[in-house]
N, C-alpha and C positions, 0 to 999 in steps of 0.2 A: 699398810707404810706405803707412803709415795716416794718412788726413786727419781731425782734429778738430775740430770748431768748438761752441764753446759762446757762446749768446747772454749778452751780458754789457751792464752801465751802459753802457761807454764805446761800445761797437757802438748800444745803443738811441740813447744823444745825438748822435751821428751822422748818423743815419738820419733821425731826427727833425728837427734843425737844417738837414739836405739836403734831405729829401723830403716834409715833413709840407704846407706849402704847396701843392706842387703836387697832390699825392693827394686833397686835398681837391677843387682844382679839376678833379680830373680825375672826381670822384664827383659833383659838382653837373654837370659835363659829360654824364655817363652818365644821371643822375636826368631833365635837362631834356630828351636826346634820348627816355628812354622815356615820358616824360608828353606830349610832342610825337608819338610816334608813335602813344601810344593814343588821344588824342583825334583824332587822322587817318584812321586805320584801325579802328575800334572802330566796328560798328554802331549806331548811339544807338535804342534801343528807349522810347519815349514811354508811360507811362501814367497813363489817366485812370479816378479813381473817383467813384460817386456812390451817396447812401445810400437803400435802402428800407425799409421794413417790412409785414409781415403784420398787418392791423389786427385781428387777434383772437389769441387763446390757440394759436390752431393752428400754431404755427410749425414745426411738424415738417413741414410741407407744403415747406417751404426746400430741403430735400434732394432733394423733388422739382423744384423750380423750377431748379436744377442740372441737374438731368437732362433739362428741356424747353431751356433753352439749348442746351446743347452737339448740341440735333437737328437734322435737318435741316428741319425745319416753322419752326423759329426764323429759320436762316441763311436760308432761301429769305427771309422775311417783309424781313429785313434786308435783302438783296440787291437785292429791289426798292426799297427806301426807299433805298439807296444808288445805284442807278440814277436815280433821280429826283431827286439832289440834284447840287451842283458836284462831286462827290467823286467822280463816275461817271469810271471811266478811268484813276484817279490808283494810284500804285504802291499808296501805303497800304491801300485799298479791297479788295487781293487780298492782304494780309498781315499780318490783323490775328488776335488770339484774344482770345477774352470767358471770363470766370469770374465767378462767383457766390460769395462769402465772407459765412461767418456763426460765431459761436459756439453750440454745440449748446445752449444755454439762454436764448436771445434774439431775440426778436420781428424785430430788425433786421438787414439784411443789404446788402452792397454788392455792385456791379456795376463791373465792372472791364474796361478794354480797352486792349489793348497794341497800337501799330502803331509805325512808324517816321517818323510826322507827329504832333504832340503836338495839331495843330487837329483832324484828322481822331479822333484816341482823344477827344477831347471830344464832339464831333458823334456819334460813332457808340455813347459812351455811354448819352448822353439819350434817345438813338432807342432803342435798348436798352432802357431801362429806361420810356420810355412803351410800347414795345410790349409788354412784361411785364405793364403794365398796362391794357391794352385787350384782352389776347389770352389772358392764363392761363384765365381762369375757362371759356373754350370748351373746354379739353383739364384743367383739374383743376375740379374740383368743391370748392366750399370755398374757392376761392382769393379772397385779399383783400386786394391791396396798393396801396401809394403811393408816391409820391415826396416822400422826406423832405428831402435837398438835391441838388441839380443838381449836375452832374459837373465835375471839378476840371481845368482846364487840366492837358495831359498833361505830367508829368516824368520824369526819366532814374533808374529805380529804383537805386539802389547804386551808381552812376557815380562820384561823388566818392572812394567807398571803393576801389573797383577802381582809378582814377587816382593813390588815394594810397599805395596797396598796389605796383604796377607802379614810381613812381618810387622809392618807399624800397628798394626790394629792386634794381633797377639801380642806385642811387649805392652800396648796400653794396657789389655786386659790383664796382664800377668801384674803389672805395676798395681791396679787399682785392688786387685783380688787379694793381693798381699798385704796392701794398706789395710782392706777392711779386716783382714784375719789377725794383723796383728794388732790393731785398734782392740777388736773385741780380746782378744788373750791377755792385753795389756789391763783391760777394763773390768774382765769379768771370771777371768779364770786365775788359777794359784792366788798367792797370797801377796802381801804387801810386801815390798823386796827392801825399800829403802824408808828413813822417815821422813823425806819430803812428798812421798808419794802423796798421800793424802792431799796436801796443801794444793802440790801442782794439778793434780786432776778432778778435786770435787772442792779447791779452792776455802778449806776450811782450815783456818791457822793454827799452827801446831801450839801448842800450849805448854808441852813440854816434855819430856821422855821419861821412863823409868827403867831402871836397869834392873834386872833380876837376875840372881842368882844364885847357885846351889852349893850349900855348906859342906864340903867332902869329911869324913871321917867321925866316928859316933862321940859321944858326949862323956866327960870326964867324970 
């Protein structure tokens, strides 16, 4: 026996009328749970950024500053300053990264620190800039830098986009899966629930109805 099913307007109307609201609620639930899980499980990284400038036209030295910031000499100086501060022994002080960024044709450059603590990120960014001002000339001839703006309070880079992305994906997934389940339930599981089901789903015209009744009581 060959089974043939064709999606039609009667079927669509039946499904929308019966399941649209519940599928929307399921989608909202999936999205909310995904958002809550993202906020709970994701390890936040706070980035603080300050601005510096090379005080002459010799801004090609900035590439060398990047190398110096990645050297053990620079990190040793920073570690000593961290050890002398209130951040000694904190988890953030053992889990941070420093980056220097700039445009190739500009004397301005940024110093950024990323860590699990937004206040530590700000502290270490300011400390790193001060360290560059006071120590660069010992390692690089012609280094002449100054601080343009102090570090910003640490912020979570791209966190809102990630949260929105996971929430939307989970909501769409919940919406699609619930529709598939409800369609399968309507077509293949259970019994015919009303007299219009066969016409709506299989487009078989209703020829009539038969009413069955059971006569109660014994014969005379």
